[in-house]
N, C-alpha and C positions, 0 to 999 in steps of 0.2 A: 510344312507339316507332313505332307505326303512323302517327301524325300526322307524326312527323319524316320517315318514309319517303315519305309522300304529299306533304308540302310540298317536300321537296328531291329529288323524283323526277327532275327534269330534270338536276340536278347529278350525281346518282348514275349516270344513264344516260350522261351525257357522260364521266364518269370511267371507266366500263366500256368505252365505245367507244374512248376514248383509250388505255386499257391494251391493248385488242385490236390497235389500229393500231400501237402501239409494239412489241408482241410480234411482229407480222408483219414489221415492218421489221428487228427484231433477228435473227429467223430467216433472213430474206432475206439480210441482210448476212453472217451466219455461214456459210450454205451457199454463197452466191455461185454460183448455178447458171449454167451456160453454155448450157443448152438454152433456146431462145427460148420454147417452149411453157410451160416451168416458170416462166420470168420473167413471161410473160403471166398465168399463174395467180396468181402472187404479187401482181401489179399489180391484178388484178380483186378479189382478197380485200381488198387494202388500200383500194380504192375503196369496197367494201361497208361498211367501217368509217368511212372518212373523210367520205363524203357525209352519212350520217345524223348524224355528230358535228357537222358544220357546221350542219345544219338545226336540231338540238336546241339548240346554243349560240346560234344566231341567235334562235330563239323565246324562249329563256330571257332573253336580253339585252333583247328588246323588252318582255316581260311583267313582268320583275322588277327589272332592274338599270339600265336606261337612264335612267329618270326620277330615281332617287336619286343616281346618279353625276353627272348633269347639274346637279342642284340643288347638290350638294356642290362641284362645280367653280365654279359661279356664285358661291357664297358665298366660296370661297377667293380667286377673282379680285377680287371687290369688297373683301374684307377686306385683301388685299395692297395694293391700290391706295390704300385709305384710309391704311394704315400708312405707305406710301411718301410720300404727300403730307404726312402728319404729321411724318415725319422730315425731309423736305426743308424744311418750314416752320421748323424750329428753327435752320437755319444762316443766319446774317446775310448771308453773302456773296452770297446769291441776291437780296438786296433792294438796290435802288439808289434814293437820294433819298427822298422822302416815301413812306411805306408806309401803305396803307389796309388795316387788318386786317379779317378776315372769316372765314367758314366755307365750305369747299369740299365740295360733295356730289357723289359719283360715282355715275353710273347707267350701266348697260349694257343694250343691247337684245338679249335672248335669245329673241326671238319665233320664230326659226327652230327652236328646240328645244321650243316650247310649243304643240304642236298642240291639246292639250286643256286648256290652262291656264284658259281662261275657264270651261269646264264644271266644272273641279275647284275653282275659287276659292270660298272660303267666303263666303257671303252674310251680310248682317246680320240675316236673318230668324232667328227662333227655331227651333232644331232640333226635329224631332218627337220625342215621347216615347211609350213604350209605354202609359202610363196615360192618355194623351190619345186613344187609339184607341177608337172608339165601338162597333165590331162586329168580328166575326171576320175579315171581308173586309179591313178597314183594318189589323188586327193582322198578317195575312198579308203585306200590302203593306209594313208596317213591317219585318218580318223580312227581306223581300227587299231593302229599302233598306239595312239594316244589313250584310247579307252583301256586297252589291256595294260598299258604302263601305269595308268592311274589306279586301276584295281590292284595291281601288285604293290604299289606304294601304300595302299590302304590295308595291306596285310593279307590279301588273298593269295593263295598258293596256286600258281598256274605254271605248269611244267611245259617244256619245249616240245614234248611229243604229243601234246593235246592239239587236236585240230579245232578250227573255228567252230565247226558244227558241234563238237563235244563241249566246248566252252559255252556255246549259246544255250545248251541244255541245262546249265546251272541257273540258279535264281538270278534274274536280271533286275537291276536297280530301277530302270525307267523304260518307258515305251520307246524313247529315242534309241536306247541301246539295242532293244529288240529289233527295231527297224534297221539299225546298222548291221547287225549280224545277218539279218535276212537278206539285205542288199549285197553284203560282202560275199556271203555263201553262194549267191546266185551268179556272180561273175568271176569268182576266184579261179575256177578250173577251166574257164573258157576265155582265152585271150581275145577272141573275136567280139565278145560282149563288152560294150562300153556303157557304164552307168550314166543316167541322165545327170548332166552337170547342174541343172537347177535343183534337182532333188538332193544332190550331194551338198550344195551350199545351204539348203534349208535344213538338212540334217546336221550340218556343222553348227548352225545357230541353235538348234534344239539341244545339242550335246554340251555346248560350251557358251551358253548365253550369259 
């Protein structure tokens, strides 16, 4: 339940703010005050709910929903185009004279929606594995890589120029992730520091139990 509340916190906050704004409008409409100061007070209260609602929804859209929806729309458009071409190709009245058969491939340029596509594209290189890590420092880096990859898969937008410290200042889903960022930031810039191996193993169990 706690993970559910943490993961969907922005949606719950949006729902709460929307409910408060709707209730304010309902009371305003029911009372219909003629006093200008009362009307101003209602307007101020409404703005107090509406402005944070807009900011939370915009943040949620950018972090979680924008990329999956754009990918879904892209697949739908390409699929519909191919289906239409296939259907049209079945009707003979579109063909005149000699016909050279062949296959049509449809491609669309969605580069405007893919600011981080190159960074996120899977490479042909072999993915790192926990058992391949040689020391606790590499194991800690592997845990950081896994957490960032999972957050990106769930729709969060994380760009390559962001540092671990900047990413850690975002809302974090669990105490284990907070501990990971704290430990990773403490040893990242000093190669002489070696994280405690037992602590790294315990952190792995907390993150991926």
